[in-house]
C-alpha positions in Angstrom: 20.4 76.5 33.7 22.9 74.3 35.5 21.9 71.4 37.7 22.4 73.7 41.0 19.6 76.1 39.4 17.5 73.0 38.4 17.7 72.0 42.0 16.5 75.4 43.6 14.0 76.1 41.0 11.9 72.8 40.9 13.0 71.3 44.3 13.8 74.4 46.6 17.1 73.1 47.8 20.5 75.1 47.9 22.8 72.4 47.8 22.8 68.6 46.7 23.1 65.7 49.2 25.8 63.2 49.3 26.4 61.3 46.1 24.0 63.3 44.1 26.3 65.3 42.1 28.6 61.9 41.0 25.6 60.5 39.9 23.8 63.2 37.9 27.1 64.1 36.2 27.7 60.5 35.2 24.4 60.4 33.5 24.8 63.8 31.9 28.1 62.7 30.4 26.4 59.8 28.7 27.2 56.8 31.1 25.2 54.1 32.7 24.9 54.8 36.6 23.9 52.5 39.5 23.0 54.4 42.9 22.3 52.5 45.9 21.4 55.0 48.5 19.1 54.8 51.6 15.6 55.6 51.9 15.4 59.3 52.2 18.8 60.2 50.8 17.3 61.8 47.6 17.6 59.0 44.9 14.8 60.4 42.7 16.4 63.8 42.3 19.6 61.8 40.7 17.5 61.0 37.6 14.8 63.6 38.0 17.3 66.6 37.4 19.1 64.9 34.2 15.6 64.2 32.8 15.1 68.0 32.9 18.3 68.8 31.3 18.5 66.0 28.6 16.6 66.7 25.2 14.2 64.0 25.0 11.9 61.9 27.2 13.1 59.9 30.3 11.3 56.9 31.0 11.3 55.8 34.8 10.3 52.0 35.5 8.7 51.6 38.5 7.0 48.5 40.0 3.9 49.9 41.9 0.9 52.0 40.8 1.0 53.8 44.3 4.7 54.5 43.6 4.3 56.1 40.2 1.3 58.2 41.6 3.1 59.8 44.4 6.1 60.6 42.3 4.1 61.9 39.6 1.9 64.0 41.9 5.2 65.4 43.6 6.8 66.4 40.5 3.6 68.3 39.1 3.5 70.0 42.5 7.2 71.0 41.7 6.2 72.4 38.4 7.8 69.3 36.3 5.2 67.9 33.6 5.3 64.1 34.3 2.9 61.4 33.6 2.4 57.5 34.4 1.3 54.7 32.1 0.0 51.8 34.0 -3.3 49.7 34.3 -5.0 52.2 36.6 -5.8 54.1 33.4 -8.9 53.4 31.4 -8.1 52.8 27.5 -9.4 56.3 26.7 -6.9 58.1 29.5 -4.1 55.9 28.4 -4.7 57.0 24.6 -5.0 60.6 25.7 -1.7 60.3 27.9 0.1 58.7 24.5 -1.3 61.7 22.4 0.2 64.2 24.9 3.4 62.7 25.2 4.0 62.4 21.4 3.3 66.1 21.4 6.1 66.7 23.9 3.9 67.5 27.0 6.0 65.5 29.4 9.5 65.3 30.3 9.4 62.2 32.5 7.1 59.3 31.9 6.8 56.7 34.6 5.8 53.2 33.3 5.1 49.6 34.8 7.6 47.0 33.4 4.7 44.7 32.4 3.9 47.3 29.7 7.3 47.8 28.2 6.8 45.3 25.5 3.3 45.7 24.4 2.2 46.6 21.0 0.9 50.1 21.7 3.6 51.3 23.9 6.2 50.0 21.4 4.3 51.9 18.5 4.7 54.9 21.0 8.2 54.6 21.6 9.1 54.5 17.8 7.5 58.4 17.5 9.7 59.8 20.5 13.2 60.4 21.6 14.1 58.3 24.7 17.1 60.1 26.5 17.3 58.0 29.5 15.6 54.9 30.9 15.7 54.9 34.8 14.9 51.8 36.7 13.3 52.4 40.1 13.7 50.0 42.7 16.3 48.1 40.8 16.8 45.2 43.3 13.4 43.8 41.9 15.5 42.4 39.1 17.4 39.9 41.2 16.1 36.5 42.3 18.4 37.1 45.5 16.7 40.5 46.4 13.8 40.6 48.7 11.2 41.8 46.0 11.9 39.8 43.0 9.6 40.8 40.2 10.1 38.2 37.0 8.7 41.4 34.6 11.9 43.5 35.5 13.9 40.8 33.5 12.1 42.4 30.4 13.8 45.8 30.9 17.2 44.5 29.2 15.2 43.2 26.2 13.2 46.4 25.9 16.6 48.5 26.0 17.9 46.2 23.2 14.8 46.6 21.1 15.2 50.4 20.9 16.9 51.8 17.9 19.0 53.9 19.6 20.4 52.8 23.3 19.7 55.7 25.8 21.6 56.4 29.1 20.5 53.4 31.5 20.4 54.6 35.3 19.4 52.1 38.2 18.5 53.0 41.8 17.6 51.2 44.9 17.8 51.5 48.7 19.2 48.1 49.9 21.4 45.5 48.0 23.8 43.0 49.1 27.1 42.4 46.9 25.0 39.5 45.2 22.0 41.7 44.3 24.4 44.5 42.9 26.1 42.2 40.8 22.7 40.9 39.5 21.4 44.6 38.7 24.6 45.3 36.6 24.2 41.9 34.8 20.7 41.7 34.2 19.8 45.4 33.6 22.9 45.3 31.2 24.4 48.5 32.5 27.7 49.1 30.4 30.7 50.1 32.5 28.6 52.2 35.1 29.2 54.9 37.3 28.6 52.9 40.8 28.0 54.9 43.9 26.8 53.5 47.4 26.6 56.3 49.6 26.2 54.3 52.9 23.3 52.6 54.6 23.5 54.7 57.8 20.3 56.8 58.6 21.7 58.6 61.7 18.1 60.1 62.2 16.7 56.6 63.1 16.7 54.9 66.4 16.6 51.1 66.4 14.8 49.4 69.1 14.0 45.6 69.7 11.8 44.5 72.4 10.6 41.0 73.6 7.4 41.9 75.6 5.1 39.8 77.3 2.3 41.4 75.8 2.9 42.6 72.1 -0.3 44.8 71.8 0.2 46.4 75.1 3.6 47.5 74.3 2.6 48.9 70.9 -0.7 50.8 72.4 1.5 52.5 75.1 4.0 53.5 72.4 1.2 54.9 70.1 -0.5 56.5 72.9 2.7 58.1 74.1 3.2 59.6 70.4 -0.4 60.3 70.0 0.4 63.4 67.9 2.6 61.9 65.2 1.9 59.6 62.1 3.2 55.8 62.1 3.2 52.6 60.5 2.7 49.2 62.2 3.6 46.2 60.3 2.1 42.6 61.1 3.0 39.4 59.3 -0.5 38.3 58.4 -3.6 39.7 57.2 -5.7 38.1 60.2 -3.4 39.9 62.5 -3.7 43.2 60.6 -7.5 43.2 61.0 -7.3 42.1 64.7 -4.6 44.5 65.9 -6.2 47.5 63.7 -9.7 46.8 65.4 -8.2 46.7 68.9 -6.5 50.1 68.4 -9.6 51.5 67.2 -11.6 50.2 70.1 -9.0 52.0 72.2 -9.3 55.4 70.6 -6.5 55.3 68.1 -7.5 56.5 64.8 -5.8 53.8 62.7 -6.7 52.2 59.4 -5.4 48.8 57.7 -4.0 47.8 54.3 -3.4 44.2 53.1 -3.9 42.3 49.9 -7.2 40.5 50.9 -9.0 44.0 50.7 -10.8 45.3 47.7 -8.6 48.0 45.4 -11.2 50.4 46.4 -10.6 50.0 50.2 -6.9 49.6 49.8 -6.8 53.2 48.1 -9.1 55.0 50.4 -7.2 53.5 53.4 -4.1 54.5 52.0 -5.2 58.0 51.3 -6.5 58.2 54.6 -3.3 57.8 56.1 -1.5 59.8 53.3 -3.7 62.9 54.0 -3.5 62.5 57.8 -6.7 61.6 58.0 -5.7 58.6 60.1 -2.6 58.7 62.1 -1.5 54.6 62.4 -1.5 52.5 59.3 -1.7 48.8 60.3 -0.4 46.9 57.5 1.2 43.6 55.9 4.4 44.3 53.7 1.9 45.0 50.8 2.0 48.3 52.1 4.9 50.9 51.7 6.7 50.7 48.6 7.1 54.3 47.1 5.0 56.1 49.7 7.0 59.2 50.1 5.0 60.4 53.2 7.8 62.4 54.8 6.4 62.7 58.4 6.1 59.0 59.4 7.7 59.3 62.9 7.7 55.7 63.7 7.6 52.1 62.3 6.6 49.5 64.7 7.2 45.9 63.5 4.6 43.8 65.4 6.4 40.9 64.1 10.1 40.0 62.8 10.3 40.3 59.1 11.8 37.5 57.2 14.9 39.2 56.3 17.2 42.2 57.0 16.6 43.9 53.9 12.8 43.8 54.0 13.0 45.5 57.7 15.7 48.1 56.6 13.5 49.0 53.8 10.0 49.1 55.9 12.0 50.7 58.9 13.4 53.3 56.6 9.8 54.8 55.9 10.3 56.4 59.2 12.1 60.0 59.1 12.3 60.4 55.3 12.6 64.1 56.2 15.6 63.7 58.6 13.9 64.4 61.7 14.7 61.8 64.6 12.3 58.9 64.3 11.8 55.5 66.0 12.0 51.9 64.6 10.6 49.4 67.1 10.6 45.7 66.8 8.5 43.5 69.0 10.2 40.1 68.7 8.4 36.7 69.9 9.6 33.2 69.3 6.6 32.4 67.2 7.6 34.9 64.5 10.4 32.6 63.5 7.6 29.9 63.0 5.6 31.9 61.1 8.3 33.2 58.7 9.5 29.7 58.2 5.9 28.6 57.3 5.9 31.6 54.8 9.1 30.7 53.3 8.0 27.0 52.8 4.7 28.3 51.1 6.0 31.4 49.6 4.7 33.1 46.5 7.5 31.8 44.1 6.2 31.2 40.7 4.6 27.8 39.8 6.6 27.6 36.9 9.9 27.8 38.5 12.0 24.8 38.3 12.1 23.0 41.7 15.9 23.2 42.0 15.8 26.9 41.5 12.9 26.9 44.0 14.5 25.0 46.6 17.7 27.1 46.2 15.9 30.4 46.6 14.2 29.0 49.8 17.5 27.9 51.1 18.8 31.4 50.8 15.6 32.9 52.4 16.2 30.5 55.4 19.6 31.7 55.9 18.6 35.4 55.8 15.8 34.4 58.2 18.5 33.2 60.7 20.3 36.5 60.2 17.4 38.4 60.8 16.5 36.4 64.3 20.1 37.1 65.2 19.4 40.6 64.9 16.5 40.3 67.5 18.6 38.4 70.1 21.8 39.9 69.7 23.3 42.4 72.6 25.6 44.0 70.3 24.8 47.5 68.7 21.4 47.2 66.2 23.0 49.8 63.6 26.3 48.2 63.5 24.7 44.8 63.0 22.5 46.4 59.8 25.5 48.2 58.5 27.7 44.8 58.7 25.2 43.1 56.9 25.5 45.3 53.9 29.1 45.2 53.9 29.8 48.3 56.0 32.0 48.5 59.0 32.5 51.3 61.6 31.9 51.7 65.5 30.5 49.1 67.7 28.6 51.7 69.4 26.1 54.4 67.9 24.5 55.5 71.1 20.9 55.4 69.5 19.8 52.1 69.5 18.2 49.9 72.5 21.3 47.8 72.8 23.6 50.9 73.1 21.3 52.6 75.6 21.0 49.2 77.8 23.3 48.0 80.3 24.0 44.1 79.8 25.2 41.6 82.2 26.7 38.2 81.3 24.6 35.5 83.1 25.4 31.7 83.4 22.2 30.0 82.1 23.8 26.6 82.0 21.1 25.1 84.4 18.2 26.5 82.4 19.7 25.4 79.2 20.5 22.0 80.9 16.7 21.6 81.7 15.6 22.5 78.2 17.8 20.1 76.2 17.0 17.4 78.7 13.4 18.0 78.5 13.9 17.8 74.5 15.6 14.5 75.0 13.2 13.0 77.3 10.3 13.6 75.2 11.9 12.0 72.4 12.3 15.3 70.2 8.4 15.2 69.5 7.2 18.9 70.6 7.9 22.7 69.8 9.1 25.6 71.7 5.8 26.5 73.2 5.2 23.1 75.0 9.0 22.4 76.0 9.2 25.8 77.6 5.7 25.3 79.3 6.7 21.9 80.5 10.0 22.9 82.3 7.6 25.9 83.8 5.4 23.5 85.0 2.2 24.8 83.1 -1.1 23.0 83.0 -2.4 24.0 79.7 -5.2 21.3 78.0 -2.3 20.6 75.1 0.3 20.0 77.7 -1.8 17.7 79.6 -3.1 15.9 76.6 0.5 15.3 75.5 1.3 13.8 79.1 4.2 16.2 79.5 3.1 16.8 83.1 4.7 13.3 83.5 7.8 14.1 82.0 10.7 13.8 84.3 11.7 17.6 83.6 8.2 18.8 84.3 8.5 21.9 86.6 12.3 22.0 86.9 12.3 25.6 86.1 9.1 26.5 87.9 10.8 29.7 89.7 12.3 31.0 86.5 10.0 33.6 84.5 8.7 32.3 81.3 10.1 35.2 79.3 13.5 34.2 80.5 13.1 30.4 79.7 12.2 31.7 76.1 15.2 34.0 75.9 17.5 31.2 76.8 15.6 28.9 74.4 16.1 31.3 71.5 19.8 31.4 72.3 20.1 27.8 72.1 18.5 27.5 68.8 20.6 30.6 67.6 23.9 29.0 68.7 22.9 25.7 67.3 22.5 23.7 70.7 19.1 23.0 69.7 17.7 22.7 66.1 14.0 24.0 65.1 12.5 21.9 62.2 11.1 23.7 59.1 8.0 21.4 59.3 4.5 22.8 59.5 4.4 22.4 63.1 8.3 22.9 63.9 9.6 20.6 66.6 12.8 21.0 68.4 15.7 18.5 67.8 19.2 17.9 69.4 22.3 19.0 67.8 25.8 17.5 68.2 26.2 20.4 70.5 23.5 19.0 73.0 25.2 16.3 74.5 28.0 18.5 75.8 25.5 20.5 77.8 23.9 17.2 79.1 27.4 15.7 80.0 28.2 18.8 82.2 31.3 19.5 80.1 29.8 23.0 78.5 28.9 26.0 80.5 26.5 28.4 78.7 26.8 32.2 79.4 24.6 35.0 77.6 24.4 38.5 77.9 21.0 39.7 79.4 19.6 43.1 79.8 19.4 44.4 83.2 16.4 46.2 82.4 14.6 47.0 79.2 15.2 50.5 77.8 12.6 53.0 77.9 11.0 53.7 74.5 9.1 56.8 76.0 9.6 59.8 74.0 7.7 63.3 74.2 5.9 62.7 70.9 4.1 66.0 70.9 7.5 67.8 71.1 9.5 65.9 68.8 8.8 67.5 65.6 9.6 71.2 66.7 12.4 70.2 68.9 14.0 68.0 66.4 16.4 70.7 65.2 17.6 71.7 68.3 15.1 73.7 71.0 14.8 77.2 69.1 11.3 76.7 67.3 8.2 78.3 68.3 5.7 75.4 69.0 2.5 77.8 68.2 4.0 79.0 64.9 4.7 75.6 63.8 1.3 74.6 64.6 0.0 77.6 62.7 1.9 76.7 59.6 0.8 72.8 59.8 -2.9 74.1 60.1 -2.3 76.2 56.8 -0.6 73.2 55.0 -3.4 71.0 55.9 -5.9 73.5 54.7 -4.3 74.0 51.5 -3.7 70.3 50.9 -7.6 69.9 51.5 -8.1 72.8 49.0 -5.9 71.1 46.5 -6.7 67.3 47.5 -3.1 66.6 47.7 -1.3 65.1 50.9 0.0 67.6 53.3 3.9 66.8 52.8 3.5 67.6 49.1 2.8 71.1 50.1 5.8 71.3 52.2 7.5 68.7 54.6 7.8 69.2 58.5 11.4 69.9 58.0 10.6 72.8 55.6 8.1 74.2 58.2 10.7 74.2 61.1 13.3 75.9 58.7 10.4 78.4 58.2 10.0 78.8 61.7 13.6 79.4 62.4 14.4 82.1 59.8 10.7 83.8 60.0 10.7 85.2 56.4 9.1 88.6 55.7 9.2 88.5 52.0 9.9 86.2 48.9 13.6 86.8 48.9 13.8 85.5 52.6 11.2 82.8 51.9 13.4 81.4 49.2 16.1 80.9 51.3 14.2 77.9 53.1 15.0 74.6 52.3 12.4 73.0 50.3 11.0 76.2 49.0 11.3 76.5 45.0 9.8 78.7 42.7 7.1 76.8 41.5 5.9 76.2 45.2 6.3 79.7 46.1 4.0 80.9 43.3 1.5 78.3 44.6 1.8 78.8 48.4 4.4 81.4 49.4 2.3 84.3 49.9 -0.2 82.3 52.1 2.6 81.3 54.3 4.1 84.8 54.5 0.8 86.1 55.8 1.2 83.9 58.8 4.1 85.9 59.9 2.6 89.1 58.7 -0.4 88.3 61.0 1.7 88.2 64.2 1.2 84.5 64.9 4.9 84.6 65.9 
């Protein structure tokens, strides 16, 4: 079979996506490859099809157990024999898997990087032919990436140890120029076929809001999209617990995920979400890498992440099937302070040299600043993200909250002057919250304790809404009129630009939304309406119910049976026999044998 026949037989697709043929041909011709492709663009097919066509075994190096299990389950559903070697296997299971692998059972084996240089694994490698090593989430090799893992530095050593060097391929969804250079160098890629397909996910709608009440905003959105699955990210474990509990009290079917839970509970909660037992996952960034759940219709960030790479990767878990989906970020000034705290007390290795640790932290602080600008900019959000990764296009996408909002340029010099003067009069001793409260005339216990009610600037902006004061304060720090320290309790300091404002020689104008964009979407209608309005909703629901029934019988996630996109295509074609069913995108030979006849019965029964 040629690569197109493998694609249809095992994965059910009639044609490749952009970039896939170039990378596949590169691997098959014996060249190393590097693919940088956004989430949902089909990276895995770029190494899975060559793995099926090459003579020996392909090792896929992957960072997380959940990622391996998900990929192996999907391959087995497609009729491909695959396995994983990681710490979730008992010693007996591990030895049995090695025995089957030696016997030629598996074409693709997923392995954790920590296991590569162990004696037992090296002994196994000496007995088999390795045709390719594919490094998934390859950005983890770079100290400048957002998920640096020291164990990834062992990969090049492992490749050098092999008696015969196989083809080496590497894939990731997010990489700046520096990270790309690191991947090539640290993985030892030799003259690789390198391809960046572009970072634009046109089906994703990017939105940023600065609500007075984050929880109320999130709850309203989730209630308006009650029929859909979504992920809600929080910065801290404590906040995950709080938000999840409140959602459940308000009638939302939510579960939680963070590193403070036991392995057993994390696995159960993750399965509840993947198997559609719970519709909302509230989680820290510990959740999500390698979760291929295709029908996540929205990702809400309850807090601003610490960099664009993390945000784009997490937001990209929405709409993996190509159906329109939302990415909503709820920004608040405290998010900056929390992220600064996490950077200063980050999880860098205790053994890391102080100079290197400081260098990494400085890079993190710079990336946090760019993430903050994203939350405050009035420019196109999509264009901002693309520019960050080195792509340039139109300054208007028509599908982000900024492009859909009317802005007006407003003179905020008076507000800015009052804020800067308050910082100066109070001798640069207080943070953003107290300064904003002082100029507004607040009466909190902390404000009175610090005697800010006696400050000459107290109440100067009593008629200005607090949210507007905060907007201007954020703008002042972004434009270096004020500086927020990186202490455990950050305080505002004056800068070289402060005096010009106080002396009346600097006028400050900023773009402010005339009104916040509406985020309400007819969530119950979106899956069926996404590919034009010609889909019978009742038929779509009948297919979804059958999919859920099969998934429960087989004990697999529903999206591993067929994706929403495949069900929608099925509704439009209304197949009457195998030949017509095989024209549906996502229906291959293996899945037709398992499920095809049962889905055809839905159409025969007159549900259409």
